[in-house]
N, C-alpha and C positions, 0 to 999 in steps of 0.2 A: 237237089244236088248239093254235094259237099265239096269244098275246095280246101285242100291242105297245102299250106305254103311253108317251106322250111328255108330259113335264111341261115347262112353259114359264114363264120369267120374262119379264115384258113390258117393252117400251120405255115411257118416261115419258109419251109422248103418247097411249097407249091409254086411251080412256075406257070406261066401263061399257057404253055403246052399242056401241062397237067390239068389245069383248070378246064381247058376245052375237052380233055379226056373225061373229066368228071361229068360234064354235061352230056356227053355221048353215052357214057355208061348208065346214067340215070334213065335216059330214054330207052336204052336197050333192055336193061334189067327190070325196070319197073313196069314196062308194057307187057311183060310176060305174066303179070298178075291178072287173073280173069276179072277181078272187080274194078280194075283201073280203066277208066274211059279215056283219059288223056293225061299226058305227062309233058311238063315244060321244065326246062333247065337252062340256066344261062349265067352270064357274068355281068357285073355292074358296068355301067357306062359313065357314072359320075364318081370321081375319086373320093369325094367326101362321104360316100355311102359306106357305112361301117361293115356291111356284109357283102363281100365281093362275089359270092356265089349263092344261087338259090335253085331249088327244084320244087315243083308242085305237082299234085295229082288231083284229078277229079274222080269222084265216086258217086254212086247214086244216093247213098244214105249213110247215117252213122253206123248202122250195122255193117255195111260194106267197108267202111273205114276201119272198123275193128278187125274185119277179115283181112284187109290190106296190111294192117300193122302186124298181124300174126303170120302172114305169108312168108315161107322160107326165102323167096326171092328178095323180099323187102329186108328181112333180117340180114341176109348175106350182103346186100347192097350197103346197109348201114355199117356192118362190121368190117367189110373188106374195102369199101370205097370211102365212105363218109368219115368214120372215126379216125382212120390213119391220116387223113388230110385236113381235118378241121379241129379247131380248138374250142369252138362254141357254136351252139345251134339254137335257133329260136323257131319254134313251131307255132303256127296259127291255123285255126280251122274256121272257115267261113261258110255261110249258107249262100248259095247262088240263086235260089228261087224263094224270095221272101214270101211269107205266109203259107209255105208248104211245110208239112211235118217231116223233117229230115230223118226222123227215126225210121220211117216206113216207106220212103220214096221208092 
């Protein structure tokens, strides 16, 4: 299993209400993608955290991750929701089942 985490620094205009909307939209739009098994999204609880917003997805394999990244719903989400509201993103990919070949899960 593969876990993608995206940490985001926000544009100055993003209010708390907008931040909550970003989390809702992540769950709504990204769960439309067949390869996505789970979506999480939320806001920081510690003010010294440099990334006030995150979203993450779980997929079965690196192949499914590539399919996720090419999916029109993901592209639309990034273009219409993420880019207008963030100034920086950090993406990290993790393996959730050590010793399993994530290429073919």
